[in-house]
Jmol script that loads the backbone (N, CA, C; Angstrom):
load data "model"
ATOM      1  N   UNK A   1       8.806 -12.429   8.898  1.00  0.00           N
ATOM      2  CA  UNK A   1       8.478 -11.115   8.505  1.00  0.00           C
ATOM      3  C   UNK A   1       8.291 -10.043   9.839  1.00  0.00           C
ATOM      4  N   UNK A   2       7.628 -10.541  10.752  1.00  0.00           N
ATOM      5  CA  UNK A   2       7.249  -9.750  11.969  1.00  0.00           C
ATOM      6  C   UNK A   2       8.683  -9.415  12.627  1.00  0.00           C
ATOM      7  N   UNK A   3       9.579 -10.349  12.497  1.00  0.00           N
ATOM      8  CA  UNK A   3      10.940 -10.102  13.263  1.00  0.00           C
ATOM      9  C   UNK A   3      11.543  -8.931  12.523  1.00  0.00           C
ATOM     10  N   UNK A   4      11.444  -8.859  11.334  1.00  0.00           N
ATOM     11  CA  UNK A   4      11.978  -7.693  10.579  1.00  0.00           C
ATOM     12  C   UNK A   4      11.606  -6.211  11.068  1.00  0.00           C
ATOM     13  N   UNK A   5      10.495  -6.132  11.663  1.00  0.00           N
ATOM     14  CA  UNK A   5       9.872  -4.942  12.087  1.00  0.00           C
ATOM     15  C   UNK A   5      10.055  -4.685  13.677  1.00  0.00           C
ATOM     16  N   UNK A   6      10.713  -5.660  14.134  1.00  0.00           N
ATOM     17  CA  UNK A   6      11.037  -5.440  15.785  1.00  0.00           C
ATOM     18  C   UNK A   6      11.745  -4.128  16.065  1.00  0.00           C
ATOM     19  N   UNK A   7      11.043  -3.431  16.887  1.00  0.00           N
ATOM     20  CA  UNK A   7      11.845  -1.914  17.251  1.00  0.00           C
ATOM     21  C   UNK A   7      13.186  -2.253  18.040  1.00  0.00           C
ATOM     22  N   UNK A   8      13.379  -3.450  18.560  1.00  0.00           N
ATOM     23  CA  UNK A   8      14.742  -3.799  19.055  1.00  0.00           C
ATOM     24  C   UNK A   8      15.601  -4.233  18.059  1.00  0.00           C
ATOM     25  N   UNK A   9      16.497  -3.652  17.580  1.00  0.00           N
ATOM     26  CA  UNK A   9      17.514  -4.018  16.571  1.00  0.00           C
ATOM     27  C   UNK A   9      18.099  -5.386  16.667  1.00  0.00           C
ATOM     28  N   UNK A  10      18.444  -5.832  17.840  1.00  0.00           N
ATOM     29  CA  UNK A  10      19.036  -7.128  18.108  1.00  0.00           C
ATOM     30  C   UNK A  10      18.067  -8.262  17.850  1.00  0.00           C
ATOM     31  N   UNK A  11      16.758  -8.024  17.986  1.00  0.00           N
ATOM     32  CA  UNK A  11      15.748  -9.056  17.751  1.00  0.00           C
ATOM     33  C   UNK A  11      15.600  -9.303  16.347  1.00  0.00           C
ATOM     34  N   UNK A  12      16.000  -8.474  15.382  1.00  0.00           N
ATOM     35  CA  UNK A  12      15.752  -8.510  14.077  1.00  0.00           C
ATOM     36  C   UNK A  12      16.645  -9.544  13.320  1.00  0.00           C
ATOM     37  N   UNK A  13      16.219 -10.288  12.357  1.00  0.00           N
ATOM     38  CA  UNK A  13      17.179 -11.227  11.680  1.00  0.00           C
ATOM     39  C   UNK A  13      18.466 -10.618  11.174  1.00  0.00           C
ATOM     40  N   UNK A  14      19.461 -11.201  11.052  1.00  0.00           N
ATOM     41  CA  UNK A  14      20.620 -10.840  10.391  1.00  0.00           C
ATOM     42  C   UNK A  14      20.634 -10.987   8.861  1.00  0.00           C
ATOM     43  N   UNK A  15      21.392 -10.469   8.193  1.00  0.00           N
ATOM     44  CA  UNK A  15      21.487 -10.644   6.805  1.00  0.00           C
ATOM     45  C   UNK A  15      21.579 -12.144   6.267  1.00  0.00           C
ATOM     46  N   UNK A  16      22.494 -12.921   7.052  1.00  0.00           N
ATOM     47  CA  UNK A  16      22.673 -14.310   6.912  1.00  0.00           C
ATOM     48  C   UNK A  16      21.420 -15.044   7.053  1.00  0.00           C
ATOM     49  N   UNK A  17      20.630 -14.832   8.094  1.00  0.00           N
ATOM     50  CA  UNK A  17      19.492 -15.606   8.387  1.00  0.00           C
ATOM     51  C   UNK A  17      18.476 -15.302   7.269  1.00  0.00           C
ATOM     52  N   UNK A  18      18.517 -14.090   6.845  1.00  0.00           N
ATOM     53  CA  UNK A  18      17.413 -13.700   5.801  1.00  0.00           C
ATOM     54  C   UNK A  18      17.770 -14.496   4.334  1.00  0.00           C
ATOM     55  N   UNK A  19      19.145 -14.533   4.226  1.00  0.00           N
ATOM     56  CA  UNK A  19      19.544 -15.186   2.968  1.00  0.00           C
ATOM     57  C   UNK A  19      19.253 -16.635   3.124  1.00  0.00           C
ATOM     58  N   UNK A  20      19.525 -17.270   4.119  1.00  0.00           N
ATOM     59  CA  UNK A  20      19.115 -18.601   4.346  1.00  0.00           C
ATOM     60  C   UNK A  20      17.637 -18.923   4.198  1.00  0.00           C
ATOM     61  N   UNK A  21      16.735 -17.876   4.759  1.00  0.00           N
ATOM     62  CA  UNK A  21      15.275 -18.153   4.511  1.00  0.00           C
ATOM     63  C   UNK A  21      14.870 -17.904   3.096  1.00  0.00           C
ATOM     64  N   UNK A  22      15.603 -16.968   2.301  1.00  0.00           N
ATOM     65  CA  UNK A  22      15.185 -16.813   0.920  1.00  0.00           C
ATOM     66  C   UNK A  22      15.587 -18.053   0.030  1.00  0.00           C
ATOM     67  N   UNK A  23      16.840 -18.663   0.544  1.00  0.00           N
ATOM     68  CA  UNK A  23      17.314 -19.934  -0.216  1.00  0.00           C
ATOM     69  C   UNK A  23      16.354 -20.996  -0.030  1.00  0.00           C
ATOM     70  N   UNK A  24      15.805 -21.099   1.269  1.00  0.00           N
ATOM     71  CA  UNK A  24      14.900 -22.174   1.586  1.00  0.00           C
ATOM     72  C   UNK A  24      13.723 -22.020   0.728  1.00  0.00           C
ATOM     73  N   UNK A  25      13.226 -20.846   0.626  1.00  0.00           N
ATOM     74  CA  UNK A  25      11.984 -20.553  -0.127  1.00  0.00           C
ATOM     75  C   UNK A  25      12.214 -20.840  -1.542  1.00  0.00           C
ATOM     76  N   UNK A  26      13.331 -20.472  -2.195  1.00  0.00           N
ATOM     77  CA  UNK A  26      13.604 -20.663  -3.622  1.00  0.00           C
ATOM     78  C   UNK A  26      13.876 -22.166  -3.798  1.00  0.00           C
ATOM     79  N   UNK A  27      14.475 -23.131  -3.026  1.00  0.00           N
ATOM     80  CA  UNK A  27      14.560 -24.353  -3.111  1.00  0.00           C
ATOM     81  C   UNK A  27      13.235 -25.145  -3.148  1.00  0.00           C
ATOM     82  N   UNK A  28      12.438 -24.742  -2.181  1.00  0.00           N
ATOM     83  CA  UNK A  28      11.073 -25.472  -2.011  1.00  0.00           C
ATOM     84  C   UNK A  28      10.379 -25.325  -3.187  1.00  0.00           C
ATOM     85  N   UNK A  29      10.236 -23.864  -3.648  1.00  0.00           N
ATOM     86  CA  UNK A  29       9.426 -23.628  -4.838  1.00  0.00           C
ATOM     87  C   UNK A  29       9.750 -24.264  -6.192  1.00  0.00           C
ATOM     88  N   UNK A  30      11.211 -24.538  -6.151  1.00  0.00           N
ATOM     89  CA  UNK A  30      11.740 -25.119  -7.316  1.00  0.00           C
ATOM     90  C   UNK A  30      12.021 -26.735  -7.104  1.00  0.00           C
ATOM     91  N   UNK A  31      11.285 -27.188  -6.184  1.00  0.00           N
ATOM     92  CA  UNK A  31      11.335 -28.664  -5.987  1.00  0.00           C
ATOM     93  C   UNK A  31      12.720 -29.305  -5.789  1.00  0.00           C
ATOM     94  N   UNK A  32      13.603 -28.592  -4.982  1.00  0.00           N
ATOM     95  CA  UNK A  32      15.027 -29.039  -4.928  1.00  0.00           C
ATOM     96  C   UNK A  32      14.924 -29.866  -3.549  1.00  0.00           C
ATOM     97  N   UNK A  33      15.254 -31.078  -3.525  1.00  0.00           N
ATOM     98  CA  UNK A  33      14.908 -31.974  -2.260  1.00  0.00           C
ATOM     99  C   UNK A  33      16.185 -31.743  -1.468  1.00  0.00           C
ATOM    100  N   UNK A  34      17.189 -31.083  -1.643  1.00  0.00           N
ATOM    101  CA  UNK A  34      18.498 -31.094  -0.889  1.00  0.00           C
ATOM    102  C   UNK A  34      18.351 -30.220   0.374  1.00  0.00           C
ATOM    103  N   UNK A  35      17.223 -29.630   0.605  1.00  0.00           N
ATOM    104  CA  UNK A  35      17.177 -28.735   1.732  1.00  0.00           C
ATOM    105  C   UNK A  35      16.742 -29.427   3.191  1.00  0.00           C
ATOM    106  N   UNK A  36      17.047 -28.945   4.163  1.00  0.00           N
ATOM    107  CA  UNK A  36      16.837 -29.430   5.529  1.00  0.00           C
ATOM    108  C   UNK A  36      15.652 -28.918   6.160  1.00  0.00           C
ATOM    109  N   UNK A  37      14.432 -28.894   5.555  1.00  0.00           N
ATOM    110  CA  UNK A  37      13.323 -28.306   6.305  1.00  0.00           C
ATOM    111  C   UNK A  37      12.315 -29.413   6.332  1.00  0.00           C
ATOM    112  N   UNK A  38      11.511 -29.406   7.468  1.00  0.00           N
ATOM    113  CA  UNK A  38      10.503 -30.431   7.540  1.00  0.00           C
ATOM    114  C   UNK A  38       9.537 -30.369   6.555  1.00  0.00           C
ATOM    115  N   UNK A  39       8.801 -31.470   6.405  1.00  0.00           N
ATOM    116  CA  UNK A  39       7.723 -31.729   5.351  1.00  0.00           C
ATOM    117  C   UNK A  39       6.581 -30.686   5.636  1.00  0.00           C
ATOM    118  N   UNK A  40       6.318 -30.392   6.892  1.00  0.00           N
ATOM    119  CA  UNK A  40       5.138 -29.441   7.286  1.00  0.00           C
ATOM    120  C   UNK A  40       5.513 -28.024   6.836  1.00  0.00           C
ATOM    121  N   UNK A  41       6.756 -27.557   6.970  1.00  0.00           N
ATOM    122  CA  UNK A  41       7.306 -26.307   6.552  1.00  0.00           C
ATOM    123  C   UNK A  41       7.222 -26.253   5.200  1.00  0.00           C
ATOM    124  N   UNK A  42       7.783 -27.288   4.304  1.00  0.00           N
ATOM    125  CA  UNK A  42       7.762 -27.175   2.880  1.00  0.00           C
ATOM    126  C   UNK A  42       6.338 -27.167   2.408  1.00  0.00           C
ATOM    127  N   UNK A  43       5.433 -27.865   3.074  1.00  0.00           N
ATOM    128  CA  UNK A  43       4.078 -27.731   2.517  1.00  0.00           C
ATOM    129  C   UNK A  43       3.502 -26.342   2.685  1.00  0.00           C
ATOM    130  N   UNK A  44       3.739 -25.821   3.895  1.00  0.00           N
ATOM    131  CA  UNK A  44       3.298 -24.414   4.274  1.00  0.00           C
ATOM    132  C   UNK A  44       3.938 -23.452   3.090  1.00  0.00           C
ATOM    133  N   UNK A  45       4.983 -23.450   2.800  1.00  0.00           N
ATOM    134  CA  UNK A  45       5.567 -22.619   1.923  1.00  0.00           C
ATOM    135  C   UNK A  45       4.874 -22.795   0.540  1.00  0.00           C
ATOM    136  N   UNK A  46       4.649 -23.937   0.084  1.00  0.00           N
ATOM    137  CA  UNK A  46       4.061 -24.190  -1.215  1.00  0.00           C
ATOM    138  C   UNK A  46       2.678 -23.685  -1.192  1.00  0.00           C
ATOM    139  N   UNK A  47       1.900 -23.833  -0.100  1.00  0.00           N
ATOM    140  CA  UNK A  47       0.613 -23.212  -0.021  1.00  0.00           C
ATOM    141  C   UNK A  47       0.453 -21.801  -0.050  1.00  0.00           C
ATOM    142  N   UNK A  48       1.414 -21.185   0.395  1.00  0.00           N
ATOM    143  CA  UNK A  48       1.708 -19.786   0.566  1.00  0.00           C
ATOM    144  C   UNK A  48       1.962 -19.188  -0.801  1.00  0.00           C
ATOM    145  N   UNK A  49       2.571 -19.969  -1.591  1.00  0.00           N
ATOM    146  CA  UNK A  49       2.953 -19.369  -2.858  1.00  0.00           C
ATOM    147  C   UNK A  49       2.294 -20.434  -4.144  1.00  0.00           C
ATOM    148  N   UNK A  50       1.129 -20.705  -3.672  1.00  0.00           N
ATOM    149  CA  UNK A  50       0.462 -21.359  -4.784  1.00  0.00           C
ATOM    150  C   UNK A  50      -0.211 -20.649  -5.819  1.00  0.00           C
ATOM    151  N   UNK A  51      -0.413 -21.171  -7.067  1.00  0.00           N
ATOM    152  CA  UNK A  51      -0.919 -20.552  -8.179  1.00  0.00           C
ATOM    153  C   UNK A  51      -2.316 -20.054  -7.907  1.00  0.00           C
ATOM    154  N   UNK A  52      -3.072 -20.877  -7.128  1.00  0.00           N
ATOM    155  CA  UNK A  52      -4.483 -20.540  -6.933  1.00  0.00           C
ATOM    156  C   UNK A  52      -4.522 -19.270  -6.153  1.00  0.00           C
ATOM    157  N   UNK A  53      -3.579 -19.145  -5.058  1.00  0.00           N
ATOM    158  CA  UNK A  53      -3.508 -17.930  -4.139  1.00  0.00           C
ATOM    159  C   UNK A  53      -3.125 -16.835  -5.026  1.00  0.00           C
ATOM    160  N   UNK A  54      -2.203 -16.892  -5.886  1.00  0.00           N
ATOM    161  CA  UNK A  54      -1.801 -15.714  -6.688  1.00  0.00           C
ATOM    162  C   UNK A  54      -2.995 -15.159  -7.511  1.00  0.00           C
ATOM    163  N   UNK A  55      -3.656 -16.154  -8.104  1.00  0.00           N
ATOM    164  CA  UNK A  55      -4.826 -15.831  -9.025  1.00  0.00           C
ATOM    165  C   UNK A  55      -5.844 -15.093  -8.211  1.00  0.00           C
ATOM    166  N   UNK A  56      -6.233 -15.488  -7.004  1.00  0.00           N
ATOM    167  CA  UNK A  56      -6.991 -14.831  -6.199  1.00  0.00           C
ATOM    168  C   UNK A  56      -6.603 -13.391  -5.813  1.00  0.00           C
ATOM    169  N   UNK A  57      -5.314 -13.309  -5.568  1.00  0.00           N
ATOM    170  CA  UNK A  57      -4.775 -11.812  -5.295  1.00  0.00           C
ATOM    171  C   UNK A  57      -4.921 -10.904  -6.502  1.00  0.00           C
ATOM    172  N   UNK A  58      -4.380 -11.579  -7.720  1.00  0.00           N
ATOM    173  CA  UNK A  58      -4.644 -10.715  -8.949  1.00  0.00           C
ATOM    174  C   UNK A  58      -5.940 -10.323  -9.217  1.00  0.00           C
ATOM    175  N   UNK A  59      -6.963 -11.186  -9.045  1.00  0.00           N
ATOM    176  CA  UNK A  59      -8.358 -11.016  -9.299  1.00  0.00           C
ATOM    177  C   UNK A  59      -8.792  -9.780  -8.439  1.00  0.00           C
ATOM    178  N   UNK A  60      -8.401  -9.860  -7.108  1.00  0.00           N
ATOM    179  CA  UNK A  60      -8.672  -8.825  -6.110  1.00  0.00           C
ATOM    180  C   UNK A  60      -8.152  -7.463  -6.508  1.00  0.00           C
ATOM    181  N   UNK A  61      -7.025  -7.447  -6.881  1.00  0.00           N
ATOM    182  CA  UNK A  61      -6.343  -6.459  -7.190  1.00  0.00           C
ATOM    183  C   UNK A  61      -7.018  -5.782  -8.421  1.00  0.00           C
ATOM    184  N   UNK A  62      -7.297  -6.523  -9.536  1.00  0.00           N
ATOM    185  CA  UNK A  62      -8.142  -5.994 -10.644  1.00  0.00           C
ATOM    186  C   UNK A  62      -9.452  -5.475 -10.280  1.00  0.00           C
ATOM    187  N   UNK A  63     -10.098  -6.185  -9.327  1.00  0.00           N
ATOM    188  CA  UNK A  63     -11.423  -5.626  -8.876  1.00  0.00           C
ATOM    189  C   UNK A  63     -11.380  -4.193  -8.199  1.00  0.00           C
ATOM    190  N   UNK A  64     -10.285  -4.074  -7.325  1.00  0.00           N
ATOM    191  CA  UNK A  64     -10.038  -2.925  -6.751  1.00  0.00           C
ATOM    192  C   UNK A  64      -9.705  -1.831  -7.653  1.00  0.00           C
ATOM    193  N   UNK A  65      -9.048  -2.061  -8.697  1.00  0.00           N
ATOM    194  CA  UNK A  65      -8.635  -1.051  -9.744  1.00  0.00           C
ATOM    195  C   UNK A  65      -9.894  -0.487 -10.524  1.00  0.00           C
ATOM    196  N   UNK A  66     -10.788  -1.449 -10.753  1.00  0.00           N
ATOM    197  CA  UNK A  66     -12.024  -1.014 -11.388  1.00  0.00           C
ATOM    198  C   UNK A  66     -12.981  -0.513 -10.568  1.00  0.00           C
ATOM    199  N   UNK A  67     -13.199  -0.864  -9.222  1.00  0.00           N
ATOM    200  CA  UNK A  67     -14.102  -0.494  -8.345  1.00  0.00           C
ATOM    201  C   UNK A  67     -13.310  -0.122  -7.000  1.00  0.00           C
ATOM    202  N   UNK A  68     -12.864   1.110  -7.056  1.00  0.00           N
ATOM    203  CA  UNK A  68     -12.081   1.524  -5.709  1.00  0.00           C
ATOM    204  C   UNK A  68     -12.901   1.485  -4.511  1.00  0.00           C
ATOM    205  N   UNK A  69     -12.553   1.320  -3.402  1.00  0.00           N
ATOM    206  CA  UNK A  69     -13.328   1.451  -2.128  1.00  0.00           C
ATOM    207  C   UNK A  69     -13.422   2.870  -1.901  1.00  0.00           C
ATOM    208  N   UNK A  70     -14.543   3.526  -1.768  1.00  0.00           N
ATOM    209  CA  UNK A  70     -14.775   4.798  -1.346  1.00  0.00           C
ATOM    210  C   UNK A  70     -14.136   5.174  -0.152  1.00  0.00           C
ATOM    211  N   UNK A  71     -13.695   6.494  -0.024  1.00  0.00           N
ATOM    212  CA  UNK A  71     -13.027   6.786   1.173  1.00  0.00           C
ATOM    213  C   UNK A  71     -14.089   7.056   2.254  1.00  0.00           C
ATOM    214  N   UNK A  72     -13.560   6.829   3.596  1.00  0.00           N
ATOM    215  CA  UNK A  72     -14.508   6.964   4.623  1.00  0.00           C
ATOM    216  C   UNK A  72     -14.666   8.638   4.814  1.00  0.00           C
ATOM    217  N   UNK A  73     -15.684   8.990   5.559  1.00  0.00           N
ATOM    218  CA  UNK A  73     -15.931  10.292   5.721  1.00  0.00           C
ATOM    219  C   UNK A  73     -14.849  10.939   6.408  1.00  0.00           C
ATOM    220  N   UNK A  74     -14.223  10.437   7.334  1.00  0.00           N
ATOM    221  CA  UNK A  74     -12.977  11.107   8.061  1.00  0.00           C
ATOM    222  C   UNK A  74     -11.878  11.229   7.174  1.00  0.00           C
ATOM    223  N   UNK A  75     -11.612  10.332   6.175  1.00  0.00           N
ATOM    224  CA  UNK A  75     -10.532  10.478   5.254  1.00  0.00           C
ATOM    225  C   UNK A  75     -10.872  11.437   4.195  1.00  0.00           C
ATOM    226  N   UNK A  76     -12.187  11.736   4.015  1.00  0.00           N
ATOM    227  CA  UNK A  76     -12.551  12.675   2.921  1.00  0.00           C
ATOM    228  C   UNK A  76     -12.400  14.036   3.482  1.00  0.00           C
ATOM    229  N   UNK A  77     -12.543  14.299   4.791  1.00  0.00           N
ATOM    230  CA  UNK A  77     -12.345  15.671   5.214  1.00  0.00           C
ATOM    231  C   UNK A  77     -11.005  16.006   5.283  1.00  0.00           C
ATOM    232  N   UNK A  78     -10.091  15.161   5.414  1.00  0.00           N
ATOM    233  CA  UNK A  78      -8.638  15.331   5.354  1.00  0.00           C
ATOM    234  C   UNK A  78      -8.105  15.536   4.019  1.00  0.00           C
ATOM    235  N   UNK A  79      -8.869  15.375   2.926  1.00  0.00           N
ATOM    236  CA  UNK A  79      -8.348  15.553   1.555  1.00  0.00           C
ATOM    237  C   UNK A  79      -8.450  17.100   1.051  1.00  0.00           C
ATOM    238  N   UNK A  80      -7.321  17.458   0.525  1.00  0.00           N
ATOM    239  CA  UNK A  80      -7.380  18.774  -0.129  1.00  0.00           C
ATOM    240  C   UNK A  80      -8.297  18.922  -1.359  1.00  0.00           C
ATOM    241  N   UNK A  81      -9.032  20.012  -1.366  1.00  0.00           N
ATOM    242  CA  UNK A  81      -9.828  20.232  -2.542  1.00  0.00           C
ATOM    243  C   UNK A  81      -9.753  21.709  -2.959  1.00  0.00           C
ATOM    244  N   UNK A  82      -9.755  21.747  -4.328  1.00  0.00           N
ATOM    245  CA  UNK A  82      -9.726  23.107  -4.854  1.00  0.00           C
ATOM    246  C   UNK A  82     -11.162  23.724  -4.707  1.00  0.00           C
ATOM    247  N   UNK A  83     -11.136  24.859  -4.372  1.00  0.00           N
ATOM    248  CA  UNK A  83     -12.215  25.786  -3.984  1.00  0.00           C
ATOM    249  C   UNK A  83     -12.137  26.791  -4.992  1.00  0.00           C
ATOM    250  N   UNK A  84     -13.235  27.090  -5.871  1.00  0.00           N
ATOM    251  CA  UNK A  84     -13.024  28.007  -6.895  1.00  0.00           C
ATOM    252  C   UNK A  84     -14.207  28.932  -6.612  1.00  0.00           C
ATOM    253  N   UNK A  85     -13.801  30.227  -6.115  1.00  0.00           N
ATOM    254  CA  UNK A  85     -14.740  31.254  -5.579  1.00  0.00           C
ATOM    255  C   UNK A  85     -14.910  32.321  -6.753  1.00  0.00           C
ATOM    256  N   UNK A  86     -14.116  32.299  -7.826  1.00  0.00           N
ATOM    257  CA  UNK A  86     -14.114  33.316  -8.657  1.00  0.00           C
ATOM    258  C   UNK A  86     -15.515  33.728  -9.134  1.00  0.00           C
ATOM    259  N   UNK A  87     -16.185  32.852  -9.764  1.00  0.00           N
ATOM    260  CA  UNK A  87     -17.606  33.066 -10.125  1.00  0.00           C
ATOM    261  C   UNK A  87     -18.455  33.653  -9.061  1.00  0.00           C
ATOM    262  N   UNK A  88     -18.336  33.056  -7.917  1.00  0.00           N
ATOM    263  CA  UNK A  88     -19.144  33.591  -6.767  1.00  0.00           C
ATOM    264  C   UNK A  88     -18.941  35.029  -6.463  1.00  0.00           C
ATOM    265  N   UNK A  89     -17.471  35.207  -6.400  1.00  0.00           N
ATOM    266  CA  UNK A  89     -16.924  36.559  -6.062  1.00  0.00           C
ATOM    267  C   UNK A  89     -17.466  37.662  -7.182  1.00  0.00           C
ATOM    268  N   UNK A  90     -17.442  37.180  -8.463  1.00  0.00           N
ATOM    269  CA  UNK A  90     -17.732  37.994  -9.472  1.00  0.00           C
ATOM    270  C   UNK A  90     -19.290  38.482  -9.455  1.00  0.00           C
ATOM    271  N   UNK A  91     -20.262  37.492  -8.925  1.00  0.00           N
ATOM    272  CA  UNK A  91     -21.447  37.841  -8.714  1.00  0.00           C
ATOM    273  C   UNK A  91     -21.656  38.857  -7.583  1.00  0.00           C
ATOM    274  N   UNK A  92     -20.989  38.679  -6.688  1.00  0.00           N
ATOM    275  CA  UNK A  92     -21.115  39.376  -5.345  1.00  0.00           C
ATOM    276  C   UNK A  92     -20.673  40.662  -5.441  1.00  0.00           C
ATOM    277  N   UNK A  93     -19.544  41.028  -6.038  1.00  0.00           N
ATOM    278  CA  UNK A  93     -18.878  42.345  -6.337  1.00  0.00           C
ATOM    279  C   UNK A  93     -19.264  42.944  -7.567  1.00  0.00           C
ATOM    280  N   UNK A  94     -19.666  44.276  -7.348  1.00  0.00           N
ATOM    281  CA  UNK A  94     -19.970  45.115  -8.455  1.00  0.00           C
ATOM    282  C   UNK A  94     -18.734  45.773  -8.996  1.00  0.00           C
ATOM    283  N   UNK A  95     -18.963  46.556 -10.108  1.00  0.00           N
ATOM    284  CA  UNK A  95     -17.763  47.069 -10.621  1.00  0.00           C
ATOM    285  C   UNK A  95     -17.298  48.322  -9.606  1.00  0.00           C
ATOM    286  N   UNK A  96     -18.077  48.930  -8.880  1.00  0.00           N
ATOM    287  CA  UNK A  96     -17.733  49.857  -7.875  1.00  0.00           C
ATOM    288  C   UNK A  96     -16.866  49.158  -6.842  1.00  0.00           C
ATOM    289  N   UNK A  97     -17.311  48.104  -6.385  1.00  0.00           N
ATOM    290  CA  UNK A  97     -16.576  47.224  -5.489  1.00  0.00           C
ATOM    291  C   UNK A  97     -15.137  46.863  -6.007  1.00  0.00           C
ATOM    292  N   UNK A  98     -15.027  46.548  -7.249  1.00  0.00           N
ATOM    293  CA  UNK A  98     -13.675  46.100  -7.769  1.00  0.00           C
ATOM    294  C   UNK A  98     -12.646  47.371  -7.717  1.00  0.00           C
ATOM    295  N   UNK A  99     -13.260  48.660  -7.824  1.00  0.00           N
ATOM    296  CA  UNK A  99     -12.442  49.860  -8.077  1.00  0.00           C
ATOM    297  C   UNK A  99     -12.046  50.221  -6.599  1.00  0.00           C
ATOM    298  N   UNK A 100     -12.735  49.860  -5.596  1.00  0.00           N
ATOM    299  CA  UNK A 100     -12.377  50.021  -4.150  1.00  0.00           C
ATOM    300  C   UNK A 100     -11.331  49.130  -3.504  1.00  0.00           C
ATOM    301  N   UNK A 101     -11.248  47.953  -4.313  1.00  0.00           N
ATOM    302  CA  UNK A 101     -10.384  47.043  -3.739  1.00  0.00           C
ATOM    303  C   UNK A 101      -8.886  47.487  -3.816  1.00  0.00           C
ATOM    304  N   UNK A 102      -8.243  47.214  -2.802  1.00  0.00           N
ATOM    305  CA  UNK A 102      -6.685  47.538  -2.631  1.00  0.00           C
ATOM    306  C   UNK A 102      -5.929  46.426  -2.301  1.00  0.00           C
ATOM    307  N   UNK A 103      -4.731  46.188  -2.794  1.00  0.00           N
ATOM    308  CA  UNK A 103      -3.978  45.102  -2.513  1.00  0.00           C
ATOM    309  C   UNK A 103      -2.931  45.456  -1.440  1.00  0.00           C
ATOM    310  N   UNK A 104      -2.924  44.719  -0.417  1.00  0.00           N
ATOM    311  CA  UNK A 104      -2.001  44.964   0.710  1.00  0.00           C
ATOM    312  C   UNK A 104      -0.947  43.766   0.825  1.00  0.00           C
ATOM    313  N   UNK A 105       0.134  44.126   1.411  1.00  0.00           N
ATOM    314  CA  UNK A 105       1.125  43.013   1.552  1.00  0.00           C
ATOM    315  C   UNK A 105       0.833  42.360   2.897  1.00  0.00           C
TER     316      UNK A 105
END
end "model"
wireframe off; spacefill off
backbone 0.3
color backbone group
């Protein structure tokens, strides 16, 4: 995965290399014994795609959906907010002030 993000294009995997990797994943996960991967690599793939790991991931996503992490103060300052000053202005401006207002371009 890290190779896919390499800033130097020639260091990135080719489409054929990716196809081979995906086929290896598919074959390991479907218990196809005709692949040419080491036992350690096959075990590593099976652990990465285990049902237990998927269940933990789904539980974490469900928890985040119900209890989202609050934004940090720095993120909060960059968020746009609607500021409604109409009521405040109505209190501050009298009828005479409204009559004096002129619209300019």
